[in-house]
C-alpha positions in Angstrom: 194.6 -47.8 -75.4 196.5 -47.8 -78.7 199.3 -50.3 -79.4 201.9 -47.4 -79.1 200.5 -46.4 -75.7 200.6 -50.0 -74.6 204.3 -50.3 -75.7 205.2 -47.1 -73.8 203.4 -48.4 -70.7 205.4 -51.7 -70.9 208.7 -49.7 -71.2 208.0 -47.8 -67.9 209.0 -49.5 -64.7 206.0 -50.7 -62.8 207.3 -49.6 -59.4 210.0 -47.8 -57.6 211.8 -49.0 -54.5 214.0 -47.0 -52.1 217.0 -48.8 -50.8 220.0 -47.4 -48.8 223.6 -47.4 -50.2 226.3 -46.2 -47.8 223.6 -44.6 -45.6 221.9 -42.6 -48.5 218.5 -43.3 -50.0 218.6 -44.5 -53.6 215.5 -45.0 -55.7 215.5 -48.0 -58.1 213.0 -48.7 -60.8 211.4 -52.1 -61.3 211.3 -55.3 -59.3 214.9 -56.3 -59.6 218.3 -54.9 -60.3 221.8 -56.2 -60.8 224.6 -55.2 -58.5 226.0 -52.9 -61.2 222.7 -51.3 -61.8 222.4 -50.5 -58.0 225.8 -48.9 -58.0 225.1 -46.9 -61.2 221.8 -45.6 -59.7 223.6 -44.7 -56.5 226.2 -42.8 -58.4 223.6 -40.9 -60.5 221.8 -40.0 -57.2 224.9 -38.6 -55.6 226.4 -41.4 -53.6 230.2 -40.9 -53.7 231.1 -44.4 -55.0 232.5 -45.8 -58.2 231.3 -48.7 -60.4 234.3 -50.8 -59.5 233.5 -50.7 -55.8 232.4 -54.0 -54.1 228.7 -54.0 -53.2 227.5 -55.8 -50.1 224.0 -56.3 -48.9 223.7 -55.7 -45.1 221.6 -58.5 -43.7 219.3 -58.2 -40.7 221.5 -60.6 -38.6 224.4 -58.2 -38.8 226.3 -60.1 -41.5 226.7 -59.1 -45.1 226.6 -60.7 -48.5 228.7 -59.6 -51.5 226.6 -58.8 -54.6 228.4 -59.2 -57.8 227.9 -56.9 -60.8 225.7 -59.5 -62.6 224.0 -60.8 -59.5 220.2 -60.0 -59.5 218.7 -58.6 -56.4 214.9 -58.7 -55.9 214.1 -55.2 -54.7 212.1 -54.5 -51.6 212.0 -51.5 -49.2 214.6 -51.3 -46.4 217.4 -53.1 -48.2 220.7 -51.8 -47.1 223.9 -51.9 -49.1 227.5 -50.7 -48.6 229.9 -50.1 -51.4 233.6 -50.0 -50.7 236.8 -49.9 -52.6 238.1 -53.3 -53.6 241.4 -52.7 -51.8 239.8 -51.4 -48.6 241.1 -53.5 -45.7 238.9 -52.0 -43.0 
């Protein structure tokens, strides 16, 4: 493998993980992503949210955890997120 090919290989994500954002499947590249990157990927893949929405990880015990734009999430299959308007009082 040439050095150029090796550099290209390093630039490509080594895996993809499908998570759920507002009930829709979203494919993310790599092993981790920030809250903002998750929202941006969801938007690009057709989830009707905006970057300024609040992102929450839905935990198995029924509670949720807010994920800030700079918070890093270690990606694994079956993660579920909801994104809501900041002023949503529901």
